[in-house]
C-alpha positions in Angstrom: 36.9 59.0 -19.7 38.6 56.8 -17.1 35.5 56.9 -14.9 33.3 55.5 -17.7 35.8 52.7 -18.4 35.9 51.8 -14.7 32.1 51.7 -14.6 32.0 49.4 -17.7 34.7 47.2 -16.2 32.8 46.9 -12.9 29.6 45.9 -14.7 31.4 43.3 -16.8 33.1 41.8 -13.7 29.7 41.7 -11.9 28.1 39.9 -14.9 30.9 37.4 -15.2 30.8 36.6 -11.4 27.0 36.1 -11.6 27.4 33.8 -14.6 30.0 31.7 -12.8 27.8 31.4 -9.8 24.9 30.4 -12.0 26.9 27.8 -13.7 28.1 26.3 -10.4 24.5 26.2 -9.1 23.4 24.5 -12.3 26.1 21.9 -12.0 25.2 21.2 -8.3 21.5 20.8 -9.2 22.2 18.6 -12.2 24.6 16.3 -10.2 22.1 16.0 -7.3 19.4 15.1 -9.8 21.7 12.6 -11.5 22.6 11.0 -8.1 18.9 10.9 -7.2 18.1 9.1 -10.5 21.0 6.7 -10.0 19.6 5.9 -6.6 16.2 5.3 -8.1 17.7 3.0 -10.7 19.6 1.0 -8.1 16.4 0.6 -5.9 14.4 -0.5 -8.9 17.0 -3.0 -10.0 17.6 -4.4 -6.5 14.1 -4.7 -5.5 12.2 -5.6 -8.6 9.1 -5.0 -6.6 10.3 -7.0 -3.6 12.3 -6.4 -0.4 16.0 -5.8 -0.8 17.9 -9.1 -1.2 21.4 -10.4 -1.3 21.2 -9.9 -5.1 21.3 -6.1 -4.3 24.8 -6.3 -2.8 26.1 -7.9 -6.0 24.4 -5.2 -8.1 26.2 -2.5 -6.2 29.5 -4.3 -6.3 29.4 -4.9 -10.0 28.0 -1.4 -10.9 30.7 0.2 -8.7 33.4 -1.7 -10.4 32.3 -0.7 -13.8 31.6 2.9 -13.0 34.9 3.4 -11.2 36.7 2.1 -14.2 34.8 4.6 -16.4 34.4 7.6 -14.2 36.8 7.3 -11.2 36.5 6.8 -7.5 33.3 8.9 -7.0 31.3 5.7 -7.6 32.5 3.4 -4.9 30.0 1.0 -3.3 29.7 3.4 -0.4 28.8 6.3 -2.7 26.3 4.2 -4.6 24.7 3.2 -1.3 24.4 6.9 -0.4 22.8 7.6 -3.8 20.3 4.8 -3.1 19.6 6.3 0.4 19.3 9.8 -1.2 16.6 8.5 -3.5 14.8 6.7 -0.7 15.0 9.7 1.6 14.0 12.4 -0.9 11.8 10.5 -3.4 8.9 12.4 -4.8 5.7 10.3 -4.6 3.5 12.1 -7.0 1.9 11.1 -10.3 2.7 13.5 -13.1 2.1 12.4 -16.6 4.4 14.9 -18.3 8.1 13.8 -17.9 9.2 17.4 -18.5 7.2 18.6 -15.5 8.7 15.7 -13.4 12.2 16.7 -14.4 11.6 20.4 -13.6 10.1 19.5 -10.2 13.1 17.3 -9.4 15.5 20.0 -10.6 13.8 22.6 -8.5 13.9 20.3 -5.4 17.7 19.9 -5.4 19.2 23.3 -4.6 22.0 22.2 -2.3 25.3 20.5 -3.1 25.8 16.7 -2.8 27.9 17.3 0.3 25.0 19.1 2.0 22.6 16.3 1.2 25.1 13.8 2.6 25.1 15.7 5.9 21.3 16.1 6.0 20.8 12.4 5.4 22.7 11.7 8.6 19.9 13.5 10.6 17.6 10.7 11.9 14.6 12.9 12.8 12.7 13.3 9.5 11.0 16.6 10.6 14.4 18.0 11.6 16.0 16.9 8.3 13.1 18.5 6.3 13.1 21.7 8.4 9.5 21.1 9.4 10.0 21.0 13.2 
C-alpha cells in the first residue's frame, strides 16, 4: 500500500509543479504584453502622427509620477522609456481585423521575461537581436 501512496504523491507533486510553472509563464507573457501595449500607448500619445517632440518628455514624466503613486517604482520614467522602446523594437506591423487574433498573436510572441527583453533590446544588430543572423 505504501508504494501506491508514493506513486500518487509523486504524480500530484509533478502536476502541482507543472501548474506553478504554467502560471509563472502566463504571468511573464501577460506582463510583457502589457508593457508592449503601454509602450504603444506612449508612442501614440507622444507622436500623434508626428515626430517625437518635447511634449513627449512631459507625457512620460507625468505618467510616471501618477503610475508610481498607484503601482510603485516599476513605472519610473526610465522604465516607461524602455516600454516605449520595447514597442518600437518588437511592434507587429500586420493588419488583422479581429482583435482576438491580434491579442493571441501578441501573446504568443512574448515568451520571455521582461528582464530578457531588456537585455535583448541592448543588442544593436537587429539580425542578432532577432536570432536571424
